PASEBA-1860 file (N, C-alpha, C; in nm, 3 decimals):
! residues 312
1> MSLITILQ> -2.468/-0.798/-1.925/-2.372/-0.827/-1.819/-2.426/-0.941/-1.732 ~ -2.349/-1.048/-1.717/-2.395/-1.165/-1.643/-2.391/-1.140/-1.493 ~ -2.460/-1.226/-1.418/-2.464/-1.216/-1.273/-2.325/-1.236/-1.213 ~ -2.249/-1.329/-1.272/-2.113/-1.356/-1.221/-2.025/-1.232/-1.236 ~ -2.037/-1.165/-1.351/-1.959/-1.043/-1.374/-1.996/-0.935/-1.274 ~ -2.126/-0.921/-1.248/-2.173/-0.820/-1.151/-2.117/-0.849/-1.012 ~ -2.120/-0.978/-0.973/-2.067/-1.016/-0.841/-1.917/-0.991/-0.832 ~ -1.845/-1.019/-0.941/-1.701/-0.994/-0.943/-1.670/-0.845/-0.931
9> LGQTALEL> -1.746/-0.763/-1.004/-1.728/-0.618/-0.995/-1.759/-0.568/-0.854 ~ -1.866/-0.624/-0.796/-1.903/-0.585/-0.661/-1.796/-0.621/-0.559 ~ -1.737/-0.739/-0.575/-1.631/-0.782/-0.483/-1.507/-0.694/-0.497 ~ -1.471/-0.660/-0.621/-1.355/-0.573/-0.645/-1.377/-0.435/-0.584 ~ -1.497/-0.381/-0.605/-1.529/-0.249/-0.548/-1.526/-0.252/-0.397 ~ -1.575/-0.361/-0.338/-1.577/-0.373/-0.192/-1.436/-0.385/-0.136 ~ -1.351/-0.464/-0.202/-1.213/-0.480/-0.156/-1.137/-0.347/-0.160 ~ -1.143/-0.279/-0.273/-1.073/-0.151/-0.286/-1.137/-0.043/-0.198
17> GLISALTV> -1.270/-0.049/-0.187/-1.340/0.048/-0.104/-1.303/0.037/0.042 ~ -1.289/-0.085/0.093/-1.252/-0.105/0.233/-1.110/-0.056/0.260 ~ -1.019/-0.081/0.165/-0.881/-0.035/0.185/-0.874/0.118/0.181 ~ -0.940/0.178/0.082/-0.937/0.325/0.074/-1.019/0.389/0.186 ~ -1.110/0.312/0.248/-1.190/0.365/0.358/-1.103/0.406/0.476 ~ -0.986/0.344/0.489/-0.894/0.381/0.597/-0.845/0.525/0.579 ~ -0.820/0.564/0.453/-0.782/0.703/0.426/-0.900/0.796/0.449 ~ -1.019/0.752/0.414/-1.140/0.832/0.437/-1.161/0.853/0.586
25> LALFLSYS> -1.136/0.749/0.666/-1.149/0.762/0.812/-1.042/0.856/0.868 ~ -0.926/0.859/0.802/-0.821/0.954/0.843/-0.870/1.098/0.822 ~ -0.933/1.123/0.707/-0.989/1.256/0.682/-1.109/1.285/0.771 ~ -1.182/1.180/0.807/-1.293/1.196/0.901/-1.242/1.254/1.032 ~ -1.125/1.205/1.076/-1.067/1.255/1.201/-1.007/1.393/1.185 ~ -0.927/1.411/1.078/-0.856/1.539/1.063/-0.946/1.650/1.009 ~ -1.031/1.620/0.912/-1.113/1.722/0.847/-1.245/1.745/0.921 ~ -1.315/1.637/0.953/-1.447/1.652/1.015/-1.438/1.682/1.164
33> MLNVCDLS> -1.346/1.615/1.234/-1.335/1.633/1.378/-1.243/1.749/1.416 ~ -1.124/1.752/1.354/-1.022/1.850/1.392/-1.029/1.978/1.309 ~ -1.107/1.974/1.199/-1.123/2.089/1.110/-0.991/2.134/1.048 ~ -0.908/2.036/1.012/-0.780/2.062/0.944/-0.782/1.988/0.812 ~ -0.761/2.061/0.703/-0.753/1.998/0.571/-0.607/1.962/0.545 ~ -0.574/1.834/0.563/-0.436/1.787/0.553/-0.404/1.748/0.408 ~ -0.327/1.833/0.341/-0.293/1.806/0.201/-0.168/1.719/0.185 ~ -0.118/1.664/0.295/-0.005/1.571/0.285/-0.053/1.428/0.263
41> TDGCFTLG> -0.183/1.409/0.246/-0.242/1.275/0.235/-0.180/1.192/0.123 ~ -0.162/1.251/0.005/-0.106/1.177/-0.108/0.032/1.121/-0.076 ~ 0.118/1.208/-0.023/0.254/1.166/0.008/0.258/1.067/0.122 ~ 0.172/1.085/0.224/0.168/0.993/0.337/0.117/0.856/0.294 ~ 0.022/0.852/0.205/-0.029/0.725/0.151/0.083/0.649/0.082 ~ 0.158/0.719/-0.002/0.271/0.656/-0.071/0.379/0.614/0.028 ~ 0.402/0.695/0.131/0.500/0.660/0.234/0.464/0.529/0.302 ~ 0.337/0.514/0.339/0.293/0.389/0.401/0.310/0.270/0.308
49> AAVGATVA> 0.279/0.291/0.179/0.296/0.184/0.080/0.443/0.146/0.064 ~ 0.531/0.247/0.057/0.673/0.223/0.036/0.737/0.155/0.157 ~ 0.707/0.205/0.276/0.763/0.146/0.398/0.711/0.004/0.418 ~ 0.580/-0.014/0.401/0.522/-0.147/0.416/0.579/-0.247/0.317 ~ 0.596/-0.206/0.192/0.652/-0.294/0.089/0.797/-0.328/0.120 ~ 0.874/-0.227/0.160/1.016/-0.250/0.188/1.036/-0.348/0.303 ~ 0.957/-0.332/0.410/0.968/-0.422/0.524/0.920/-0.562/0.488 ~ 0.814/-0.571/0.409/0.763/-0.703/0.366/0.863/-0.774/0.277
57> IAGHPFLS> 0.925/-0.700/0.186/1.027/-0.759/0.097/1.146/-0.810/0.179 ~ 1.174/-0.742/0.291/1.283/-0.785/0.379/1.247/-0.911/0.458 ~ 1.122/-0.957/0.444/1.082/-1.082/0.507/1.001/-1.068/0.633 ~ 0.940/-0.950/0.653/0.862/-0.925/0.776/0.724/-0.871/0.741 ~ 0.635/-0.954/0.689/0.503/-0.905/0.646/0.419/-0.848/0.760 ~ 0.426/-0.908/0.879/0.345/-0.858/0.990/0.404/-0.730/1.048 ~ 0.536/-0.720/1.048/0.601/-0.599/1.097/0.577/-0.480/1.004 ~ 0.543/-0.509/0.878/0.521/-0.401/0.781/0.403/-0.312/0.820
65> IPAAMLAG> 0.304/-0.369/0.889/0.186/-0.291/0.928/0.222/-0.183/1.032 ~ 0.280/-0.220/1.147/0.317/-0.115/1.243/0.426/-0.022/1.191 ~ 0.515/-0.074/1.105/0.620/0.012/1.049/0.561/0.121/0.961 ~ 0.463/0.084/0.878/0.397/0.182/0.792/0.321/0.284/0.876 ~ 0.253/0.237/0.979/0.176/0.329/1.064/0.267/0.424/1.141 ~ 0.383/0.374/1.184/0.479/0.460/1.253/0.531/0.568/1.158 ~ 0.556/0.531/1.032/0.598/0.630/0.933/0.490/0.736/0.914 ~ 0.364/0.693/0.911/0.253/0.788/0.900/0.244/0.881/1.019
73> ILSGFVTA> 0.270/0.828/1.138/0.270/0.911/1.259/0.377/1.019/1.250 ~ 0.495/0.982/1.204/0.603/1.080/1.188/0.567/1.188/1.086 ~ 0.502/1.146/0.977/0.458/1.242/0.876/0.356/1.339/0.935 ~ 0.259/1.285/1.009/0.158/1.369/1.072/0.219/1.462/1.176 ~ 0.320/1.413/1.247/0.385/1.495/1.349/0.453/1.616/1.285 ~ 0.523/1.593/1.174/0.591/1.704/1.106/0.490/1.805/1.053 ~ 0.382/1.756/0.992/0.278/1.845/0.940/0.218/1.931/1.052 ~ 0.187/1.865/1.164/0.128/1.937/1.277/0.228/2.035/1.338
81> LLQTKMGI> 0.354/1.995/1.344/0.458/2.081/1.402/0.473/2.210/1.322 ~ 0.467/2.198/1.190/0.482/2.316/1.104/0.371/2.418/1.130 ~ 0.248/2.368/1.149/0.136/2.461/1.163/0.112/2.507/1.306 ~ 0.158/2.431/1.406/0.132/2.470/1.545/0.250/2.540/1.611 ~ 0.372/2.507/1.569/0.490/2.561/1.635/0.571/2.657/1.547 ~ 0.546/2.655/1.417/0.624/2.739/1.327/0.540/2.842/1.254 ~ 0.411/2.849/1.287/0.325/2.953/1.233/0.294/2.941/1.085 ~ 0.305/2.820/1.029/0.277/2.799/0.887/0.131/2.755/0.872
89> DSLLSGII> 0.062/2.812/0.777/-0.078/2.779/0.751/-0.095/2.628/0.729 ~ -0.208/2.574/0.775/-0.230/2.429/0.767/-0.226/2.376/0.624 ~ -0.286/2.450/0.531/-0.283/2.407/0.391/-0.141/2.405/0.337 ~ -0.066/2.512/0.368/0.071/2.521/0.320/0.159/2.415/0.386 ~ 0.133/2.384/0.512/0.208/2.280/0.581/0.193/2.146/0.510 ~ 0.068/2.114/0.474/0.043/1.989/0.403/0.113/1.983/0.269 ~ 0.111/2.096/0.197/0.178/2.101/0.066/0.328/2.083/0.081 ~ 0.387/2.147/0.182/0.532/2.137/0.204/0.570/1.993/0.238
97> VNTGLYSI> 0.497/1.931/0.329/0.527/1.793/0.368/0.505/1.698/0.251 ~ 0.398/1.718/0.176/0.370/1.633/0.061/0.483/1.641/-0.041 ~ 0.536/1.760/-0.064/0.647/1.778/-0.158/0.773/1.708/-0.107 ~ 0.803/1.727/0.021/0.922/1.664/0.078/0.914/1.513/0.080 ~ 0.792/1.461/0.099/0.775/1.315/0.106/0.807/1.246/-0.027 ~ 0.798/1.319/-0.137/0.831/1.257/-0.266/0.975/1.207/-0.264 ~ 1.067/1.292/-0.218/1.208/1.252/-0.211/1.229/1.142/-0.109 ~ 1.160/1.153/0.006/1.174/1.051/0.109/1.123/0.916/0.060
105> NIAVMNRS> 1.012/0.917/-0.011/0.956/0.793/-0.064/1.050/0.726/-0.164 ~ 1.111/0.806/-0.249/1.210/0.752/-0.344/1.326/0.689/-0.267 ~ 1.371/0.755/-0.161/1.481/0.702/-0.079/1.441/0.571/-0.012 ~ 1.318/0.566/0.042/1.269/0.443/0.106/1.263/0.328/0.006 ~ 1.228/0.359/-0.118/1.218/0.257/-0.223/1.352/0.230/-0.289 ~ 1.461/0.267/-0.220/1.597/0.241/-0.268/1.624/0.306/-0.403 ~ 1.583/0.434/-0.413/1.604/0.516/-0.532/1.537/0.459/-0.657 ~ 1.432/0.384/-0.638/1.356/0.329/-0.749/1.216/0.387/-0.745
113> SLLNMNKT> 1.151/0.396/-0.860/1.012/0.445/-0.863/0.912/0.330/-0.863 ~ 0.961/0.206/-0.857/0.872/0.089/-0.861/0.931/-0.025/-0.778 ~ 0.846/-0.086/-0.696/0.884/-0.205/-0.620/0.790/-0.319/-0.659 ~ 0.847/-0.434/-0.691/0.770/-0.551/-0.731/0.763/-0.647/-0.612 ~ 0.642/-0.693/-0.580/0.623/-0.782/-0.466/0.560/-0.916/-0.505 ~ 0.578/-0.957/-0.630/0.515/-1.079/-0.679/0.555/-1.203/-0.600 ~ 0.679/-1.207/-0.555/0.729/-1.325/-0.481/0.745/-1.296/-0.333 ~ 0.676/-1.194/-0.285/0.690/-1.151/-0.145/0.572/-1.199/-0.062
121> ATIFTWMK> 0.601/-1.251/0.057/0.495/-1.289/0.150/0.437/-1.162/0.212 ~ 0.304/-1.153/0.210/0.236/-1.036/0.266/0.126/-1.081/0.361 ~ 0.061/-0.985/0.422/-0.051/-1.016/0.510/-0.165/-1.082/0.432 ~ -0.173/-1.053/0.303/-0.278/-1.111/0.219/-0.246/-1.257/0.185 ~ -0.119/-1.287/0.156/-0.083/-1.427/0.129/-0.101/-1.512/0.255 ~ -0.074/-1.453/0.371/-0.096/-1.525/0.496/-0.244/-1.554/0.516 ~ -0.330/-1.455/0.491/-0.474/-1.475/0.507/-0.526/-1.579/0.408 ~ -0.474/-1.575/0.286/-0.517/-1.672/0.185/-0.479/-1.814/0.227
129> AALKGTAL> -0.359/-1.829/0.283/-0.314/-1.960/0.329/-0.397/-2.007/0.449 ~ -0.433/-1.913/0.537/-0.511/-1.948/0.655/-0.652/-1.993/0.617 ~ -0.705/-1.939/0.508/-0.841/-1.972/0.466/-0.846/-2.081/0.358 ~ -0.730/-2.139/0.326/-0.722/-2.237/0.217/-0.816/-2.356/0.244 ~ -0.895/-2.387/0.143/-0.987/-2.500/0.154/-1.122/-2.466/0.214 ~ -1.141/-2.339/0.253/-1.269/-2.297/0.310/-1.348/-2.216/0.207 ~ -1.475/-2.193/0.238/-1.561/-2.116/0.147/-1.521/-1.970/0.140 ~ -1.444/-1.923/0.240/-1.406/-1.782/0.246/-1.273/-1.753/0.174
137> EPQYKMLV> -1.210/-1.854/0.120/-1.079/-1.833/0.056/-1.083/-1.728/-0.055 ~ -1.184/-1.727/-0.143/-1.187/-1.625/-0.249/-1.203/-1.482/-0.196 ~ -1.250/-1.469/-0.072/-1.274/-1.336/-0.015/-1.162/-1.293/0.080 ~ -1.043/-1.348/0.065/-0.936/-1.320/0.162/-0.897/-1.172/0.162 ~ -0.896/-1.107/0.047/-0.861/-0.965/0.043/-0.967/-0.882/0.115 ~ -1.093/-0.916/0.092/-1.201/-0.842/0.155/-1.197/-0.858/0.307 ~ -1.161/-0.977/0.355/-1.156/-1.001/0.498/-1.043/-0.922/0.565 ~ -0.930/-0.909/0.497/-0.821/-0.828/0.551/-0.865/-0.682/0.563
145> GLSAVTLV> -0.924/-0.630/0.455/-0.971/-0.492/0.456/-1.080/-0.470/0.559 ~ -1.173/-0.565/0.569/-1.283/-0.553/0.665/-1.231/-0.555/0.809 ~ -1.132/-0.639/0.835/-1.074/-0.647/0.970/-1.009/-0.514/1.007 ~ -0.932/-0.457/0.914/-0.863/-0.330/0.941/-0.963/-0.218/0.964 ~ -1.065/-0.210/0.879/-1.165/-0.104/0.891/-1.243/-0.118/1.022 ~ -1.279/-0.241/1.058/-1.353/-0.264/1.182/-1.273/-0.218/1.303 ~ -1.145/-0.250/1.305/-1.059/-0.210/1.418/-1.046/-0.058/1.426 ~ -1.031/0.007/1.310/-1.016/0.153/1.308/-1.145/0.221/1.351
153> VLFLSLFL> -1.259/0.175/1.302/-1.388/0.233/1.341/-1.412/0.213/1.490 ~ -1.379/0.095/1.540/-1.394/0.068/1.683/-1.304/0.159/1.765 ~ -1.180/0.177/1.718/-1.086/0.265/1.788/-1.138/0.409/1.792 ~ -1.184/0.460/1.676/-1.234/0.597/1.671/-1.358/0.614/1.760 ~ -1.446/0.515/1.758/-1.568/0.523/1.838/-1.537/0.533/1.987 ~ -1.435/0.460/2.032/-1.397/0.463/2.173/-1.308/0.582/2.206 ~ -1.210/0.609/2.118/-1.113/0.715/2.145/-1.177/0.853/2.149 ~ -1.269/0.880/2.057/-1.331/1.012/2.051/-1.430/1.037/2.165
161> RTRLGLAI> -1.451/0.937/2.250/-1.533/0.954/2.370/-1.448/0.977/2.494 ~ -1.316/0.960/2.479/-1.227/0.983/2.593/-1.206/1.133/2.614 ~ -1.138/1.167/2.721/-1.113/1.309/2.750/-1.029/1.372/2.639 ~ -0.924/1.300/2.595/-0.840/1.353/2.487/-0.918/1.361/2.357 ~ -0.999/1.260/2.327/-1.080/1.261/2.206/-1.179/1.375/2.204 ~ -1.242/1.401/2.318/-1.336/1.513/2.327/-1.263/1.646/2.311 ~ -1.138/1.652/2.361/-1.058/1.775/2.345/-1.024/1.798/2.198 ~ -0.997/1.689/2.125/-0.969/1.701/1.981/-1.092/1.751/1.907
169> RATGNNPD> -1.207/1.698/1.941/-1.331/1.742/1.877/-1.361/1.888/1.911 ~ -1.336/1.926/2.035/-1.359/2.064/2.076/-1.263/2.159/2.006 ~ -1.139/2.113/1.982/-1.042/2.196/1.911/-1.090/2.228/1.770 ~ -1.151/2.129/1.705/-1.205/2.152/1.571/-1.324/2.244/1.571 ~ -1.406/2.238/1.677/-1.527/2.320/1.684/-1.499/2.463/1.726 ~ -1.416/2.479/1.830/-1.391/2.613/1.885/-1.257/2.615/1.958 ~ -1.147/2.641/1.886/-1.015/2.641/1.950/-1.000/2.747/2.060 ~ -1.071/2.859/2.048/-1.063/2.963/2.152/-1.121/2.914/2.283
177> MVRSSSIN> -1.232/2.842/2.275/-1.293/2.786/2.395/-1.202/2.684/2.460 ~ -1.134/2.603/2.375/-1.042/2.502/2.424/-0.927/2.568/2.499 ~ -0.876/2.678/2.443/-0.768/2.752/2.506/-0.810/2.806/2.643 ~ -0.930/2.857/2.649/-0.980/2.913/2.775/-1.007/2.804/2.879 ~ -1.015/2.678/2.833/-1.037/2.566/2.924/-0.907/2.502/2.969 ~ -0.796/2.570/2.945/-0.662/2.523/2.985/-0.620/2.397/2.910 ~ -0.673/2.379/2.790/-0.630/2.269/2.702/-0.545/2.328/2.592 ~ -0.433/2.265/2.564/-0.340/2.314/2.462/-0.387/2.267/2.324
185> PAFTTIIG> -0.441/2.356/2.239/-0.488/2.313/2.107/-0.377/2.263/2.017 ~ -0.254/2.310/2.039/-0.140/2.260/1.960/-0.118/2.111/1.987 ~ -0.130/2.073/2.114/-0.113/1.932/2.152/-0.221/1.844/2.090 ~ -0.346/1.888/2.098/-0.456/1.808/2.043/-0.446/1.799/1.891 ~ -0.399/1.906/1.827/-0.381/1.904/1.682/-0.272/1.804/1.643 ~ -0.163/1.804/1.716/-0.053/1.711/1.688/-0.099/1.566/1.704 ~ -0.167/1.537/1.814/-0.215/1.401/1.837/-0.313/1.359/1.728 ~ -0.406/1.448/1.695/-0.507/1.417/1.593/-0.445/1.387/1.458
193> LCIANSFT> -0.351/1.470/1.415/-0.288/1.449/1.283/-0.198/1.325/1.283 ~ -0.133/1.297/1.394/-0.051/1.176/1.401/-0.137/1.051/1.384 ~ -0.249/1.047/1.454/-0.339/0.931/1.443/-0.398/0.921/1.302 ~ -0.444/1.034/1.248/-0.505/1.034/1.115/-0.406/0.986/1.009 ~ -0.283/1.034/1.017/-0.183/0.995/0.917/-0.139/0.850/0.932 ~ -0.150/0.796/1.052/-0.120/0.653/1.068/-0.223/0.568/0.993 ~ -0.349/0.613/0.992/-0.452/0.542/0.916/-0.427/0.553/0.765 ~ -0.386/0.671/0.722/-0.355/0.691/0.580/-0.241/0.600/0.536
201> ALSGCLLA> -0.136/0.593/0.617/-0.021/0.508/0.585/-0.062/0.360/0.585 ~ -0.147/0.321/0.679/-0.197/0.183/0.683/-0.273/0.151/0.555 ~ -0.353/0.244/0.508/-0.427/0.226/0.383/-0.332/0.203/0.266 ~ -0.228/0.285/0.257/-0.129/0.270/0.150/-0.057/0.137/0.159 ~ -0.022/0.096/0.280/0.047/-0.032/0.301/-0.038/-0.149/0.253 ~ -0.166/-0.148/0.289/-0.253/-0.259/0.250/-0.279/-0.261/0.099 ~ -0.292/-0.143/0.038/-0.313/-0.140/-0.107/-0.191/-0.194/-0.180 ~ -0.072/-0.156/-0.135/0.051/-0.204/-0.198/0.062/-0.355/-0.188
209> QSQKSVNI> 0.032/-0.409/-0.071/0.042/-0.554/-0.053/-0.069/-0.627/-0.127 ~ -0.183/-0.562/-0.141/-0.295/-0.623/-0.213/-0.264/-0.638/-0.362 ~ -0.206/-0.531/-0.423/-0.177/-0.536/-0.566/-0.035/-0.581/-0.596 ~ 0.043/-0.613/-0.490/0.177/-0.669/-0.501/0.274/-0.581/-0.580 ~ 0.256/-0.451/-0.569/0.351/-0.359/-0.632/0.330/-0.219/-0.576 ~ 0.433/-0.141/-0.584/0.427/-0.001/-0.540/0.496/0.084/-0.645 ~ 0.430/0.191/-0.688/0.498/0.289/-0.770/0.488/0.424/-0.701 ~ 0.574/0.514/-0.739/0.586/0.641/-0.668/0.460/0.726/-0.677
217> DIGSGMVT> 0.372/0.695/-0.773/0.248/0.772/-0.789/0.126/0.701/-0.732 ~ 0.148/0.600/-0.648/0.035/0.521/-0.599/-0.063/0.605/-0.516 ~ -0.012/0.713/-0.455/-0.099/0.796/-0.373/-0.153/0.919/-0.443 ~ -0.123/0.932/-0.572/-0.166/1.051/-0.646/-0.318/1.064/-0.649 ~ -0.367/1.178/-0.604/-0.511/1.205/-0.605/-0.588/1.144/-0.490 ~ -0.520/1.081/-0.393/-0.591/1.015/-0.283/-0.669/1.113/-0.197 ~ -0.615/1.234/-0.179/-0.685/1.331/-0.094/-0.819/1.370/-0.157 ~ -0.822/1.381/-0.290/-0.947/1.414/-0.359/-1.046/1.298/-0.351
225> IALASLLI> -0.995/1.177/-0.374/-1.080/1.058/-0.367/-1.138/1.040/-0.227 ~ -1.053/1.057/-0.126/-1.097/1.039/0.013/-1.198/1.147/0.052 ~ -1.172/1.269/0.009/-1.265/1.378/0.041/-1.399/1.357/-0.027 ~ -1.396/1.314/-0.154/-1.521/1.285/-0.225/-1.598/1.173/-0.155 ~ -1.527/1.068/-0.113/-1.591/0.956/-0.043/-1.651/1.002/0.090 ~ -1.577/1.088/0.162/-1.626/1.139/0.290/-1.753/1.220/0.272 ~ -1.756/1.302/0.168/-1.874/1.386/0.143/-1.994/1.301/0.099 ~ -1.967/1.195/0.023/-2.075/1.103/-0.015/-2.131/1.035/0.109
233> GNAFLGKG> -2.042/0.992/0.196/-2.086/0.929/0.321/-2.166/1.024/0.408 ~ -2.123/1.150/0.413/-2.196/1.250/0.492/-2.337/1.273/0.440 ~ -2.353/1.257/0.308/-2.486/1.275/0.249/-2.584/1.168/0.298 ~ -2.532/1.049/0.331/-2.618/0.940/0.376/-2.624/0.933/0.529 ~ -2.508/0.940/0.593/-2.502/0.923/0.739/-2.413/1.031/0.800 ~ -2.441/1.155/0.767/-2.356/1.264/0.814/-2.393/1.315/0.951 ~ -2.506/1.268/1.004/-2.550/1.312/1.137/-2.563/1.190/1.227 ~ -2.553/1.217/1.356/-2.565/1.108/1.452/-2.439/1.092/1.534
241> RIPTRAFG> -2.425/0.977/1.597/-2.312/0.950/1.684/-2.189/0.913/1.601 ~ -2.074/0.911/1.667/-1.947/0.886/1.597/-1.947/0.753/1.521 ~ -1.991/0.640/1.578/-1.991/0.514/1.502/-2.073/0.523/1.373 ~ -2.188/0.593/1.382/-2.273/0.608/1.263/-2.204/0.689/1.155 ~ -2.142/0.799/1.196/-2.072/0.885/1.100/-1.950/0.815/1.042 ~ -1.879/0.738/1.125/-1.763/0.663/1.076/-1.807/0.556/0.976 ~ -1.919/0.490/1.006/-1.973/0.391/0.911/-2.013/0.460/0.781 ~ -2.066/0.582/0.792/-2.100/0.658/0.671/-1.978/0.686/0.585
249> AVLGAVLF> -1.864/0.715/0.650/-1.740/0.739/0.576/-1.697/0.613/0.500 ~ -1.710/0.498/0.567/-1.677/0.370/0.502/-1.772/0.343/0.386 ~ -1.901/0.368/0.407/-2.000/0.349/0.302/-1.970/0.439/0.182 ~ -1.931/0.563/0.208/-1.896/0.654/0.100/-1.779/0.603/0.019 ~ -1.679/0.546/0.087/-1.561/0.491/0.016/-1.600/0.375/-0.074 ~ -1.686/0.287/-0.023/-1.729/0.171/-0.102/-1.813/0.216/-0.222 ~ -1.905/0.310/-0.200/-1.989/0.360/-0.310/-1.905/0.430/-0.416 ~ -1.806/0.505/-0.371/-1.720/0.575/-0.466/-1.641/0.476/-0.550
257> RAAYTIAL> -1.587/0.373/-0.487/-1.513/0.270/-0.561/-1.605/0.192/-0.653 ~ -1.730/0.172/-0.612/-1.826/0.104/-0.699/-1.851/0.186/-0.824 ~ -1.863/0.319/-0.807/-1.882/0.407/-0.923/-1.760/0.402/-1.014 ~ -1.641/0.399/-0.955/-1.517/0.386/-1.032/-1.518/0.257/-1.114 ~ -1.552/0.148/-1.047/-1.549/0.016/-1.113/-1.649/0.011/-1.228 ~ -1.768/0.064/-1.207/-1.870/0.065/-1.313/-1.824/0.152/-1.430 ~ -1.765/0.267/-1.399/-1.717/0.357/-1.505/-1.610/0.289/-1.589 ~ -1.519/0.219/-1.524/-1.414/0.148/-1.599/-1.474/0.033/-1.680
265> RFHMPAFM> -1.575/-0.031/-1.625/-1.640/-0.143/-1.695/-1.705/-0.095/-1.824 ~ -1.757/0.028/-1.822/-1.821/0.083/-1.941/-1.725/0.168/-2.023 ~ -1.596/0.135/-2.009/-1.489/0.188/-2.095/-1.467/0.339/-2.084 ~ -1.494/0.394/-1.966/-1.453/0.532/-1.944/-1.300/0.535/-1.935 ~ -1.234/0.627/-2.006/-1.087/0.634/-1.998/-1.041/0.654/-1.854 ~ -0.937/0.580/-1.813/-0.890/0.586/-1.675/-0.845/0.727/-1.636 ~ -0.792/0.803/-1.736/-0.741/0.936/-1.703/-0.854/1.035/-1.670 ~ -0.980/0.996/-1.699/-1.094/1.084/-1.670/-1.143/1.069/-1.526
273> LKLVSSLI> -1.099/0.964/-1.456/-1.154/0.934/-1.325/-1.121/1.041/-1.221 ~ -1.001/1.097/-1.229/-0.965/1.202/-1.133/-1.047/1.329/-1.156 ~ -1.082/1.355/-1.282/-1.170/1.468/-1.312/-1.307/1.445/-1.251 ~ -1.356/1.321/-1.261/-1.485/1.286/-1.201/-1.479/1.306/-1.050 ~ -1.366/1.265/-0.988/-1.349/1.283/-0.843/-1.357/1.431/-0.806 ~ -1.290/1.514/-0.885/-1.290/1.658/-0.857/-1.430/1.717/-0.870 ~ -1.503/1.673/-0.972/-1.639/1.723/-0.991/-1.731/1.684/-0.877 ~ -1.713/1.561/-0.826/-1.794/1.516/-0.712/-1.768/1.603/-0.590
281> VIIAISGP> -1.640/1.634/-0.566/-1.604/1.720/-0.452/-1.664/1.859/-0.468 ~ -1.655/1.915/-0.591/-1.710/2.048/-0.617/-1.860/2.050/-0.591 ~ -1.930/1.950/-0.643/-2.076/1.945/-0.627/-2.114/1.927/-0.480 ~ -2.042/1.838/-0.412/-2.076/1.809/-0.272/-2.051/1.929/-0.181 ~ -1.941/2.003/-0.206/-1.908/2.117/-0.120/-1.993/2.239/-0.155 ~ -2.010/2.264/-0.284/-2.083/2.385/-0.325/-2.234/2.366/-0.321 ~ -2.281/2.242/-0.319/-2.424/2.214/-0.322/-2.504/2.285/-0.214 ~ -2.466/2.270/-0.084/-2.541/2.339/0.022/-2.542/2.491/0.006
289> YLKKQYPL> -2.427/2.547/-0.036/-2.420/2.693/-0.055/-2.513/2.737/-0.168 ~ -2.508/2.666/-0.281/-2.593/2.702/-0.395/-2.741/2.685/-0.362 ~ -2.772/2.582/-0.281/-2.910/2.561/-0.241/-2.961/2.678/-0.156 ~ -2.872/2.728/-0.068/-2.908/2.841/0.017/-2.922/2.970/-0.065 ~ -2.838/2.983/-0.169/-2.840/3.104/-0.250/-2.945/3.102/-0.360 ~ -3.006/2.983/-0.384/-3.100/2.970/-0.496/-3.215/3.071/-0.491 ~ -3.280/3.091/-0.375/-3.390/3.191/-0.373/-3.344/3.330/-0.416 ~ -3.224/3.370/-0.374/-3.172/3.501/-0.411/-3.145/3.508/-0.562
297> FRKKFLAA> -3.083/3.402/-0.615/-3.057/3.397/-0.760/-3.189/3.404/-0.839 ~ -3.289/3.329/-0.789/-3.418/3.326/-0.857/-3.485/3.464/-0.854 ~ -3.474/3.529/-0.739/-3.533/3.662/-0.725/-3.467/3.761/-0.820 ~ -3.334/3.757/-0.828/-3.261/3.847/-0.918/-3.294/3.817/-1.064 ~ -3.305/3.687/-1.095/-3.335/3.647/-1.233/-3.474/3.697/-1.275 ~ -3.573/3.677/-1.187/-3.709/3.721/-1.219/-3.717/3.872/-1.229 ~ -3.640/3.941/-1.143/-3.639/4.087/-1.148/-3.579/4.135/-1.280 ~ -3.472/4.068/-1.323/-3.408/4.105/-1.450/-3.500/4.078/-1.568
305> MGGRVHKC> -3.568/3.962/-1.564/-3.661/3.930/-1.671/-3.779/4.026/-1.673 ~ -3.827/4.067/-1.555/-3.936/4.162/-1.547/-3.898/4.297/-1.603 ~ -3.774/4.338/-1.577/-3.724/4.465/-1.630/-3.719/4.464/-1.784 ~ -3.678/4.350/-1.839/-3.671/4.339/-1.985/-3.811/4.345/-2.046 ~ -3.910/4.281/-1.979/-4.048/4.282/-2.030/-4.104/4.424/-2.033 ~ -4.078/4.502/-1.927/-4.126/4.640/-1.921/-4.062/4.726/-2.029 ~ -3.934/4.699/-2.057/-3.865/4.775/-2.161/-3.924/4.748/-2.298 ~ -3.965/4.624/-2.319/-4.025/4.588/-2.448/-4.163/4.655/-2.463
END
């Protein structure tokens, strides 16, 4: 493998990793801070891609960004409303919203399962034109992704230090304590999920504009990929202040995409990648538990082996 090929693979992994890092940061807020596992991520990602593509095709590439994020906020609001005001379990709420979003996404895409953006002006074509003739022109996609991730990390670092941000973190840690402090946990949950889903929708919007197409399955498996990336990031930078942990989430997304890119380069079938994602999540989540249980397993194993030796 030549140096040029390695650099190209690295650039591709970095571009895709930065875009998917926005979804990882969404899970960082909802899962790590708020302690809510939002299973509407796949549908919300596709919603952001569909809304962003539709607005861009209509001739408004810059408006597509806030439009996609607003759609994500609405999705997060519905998910939060189901679990806080209607007594539906958080996991089931996410599944219900994710299922309903399939029909909504088809409607947004004008009853089509595919939107082509080859001749559409996007935020990426604008960046490429702005950098034309400079040394940074080949990295225009990476710069768009880096700008978005930097703004989101900066926002989270500042927001989670505010009174509302601290209330959201406290809700995830101990909702009973929050209630006793005269803070409404339903309100903090709604705000947290609205913000998190806006990041997910932004991620979908940027990916759609980056690859100049949207299909109805563009968000399939994103919750697993984002969770795996978040857990990888936690393994490296899972402790410390919010900026450090947020950077760890971004690092996890880039490393995960790098592993994807290498696997595809060495001819791993594309349909196997989601299985790999699932295995990473299983190992990352069960690892600490198995490590804690290992002495007990070892003790039982040695006791069983000792019993067999005495019988012989």
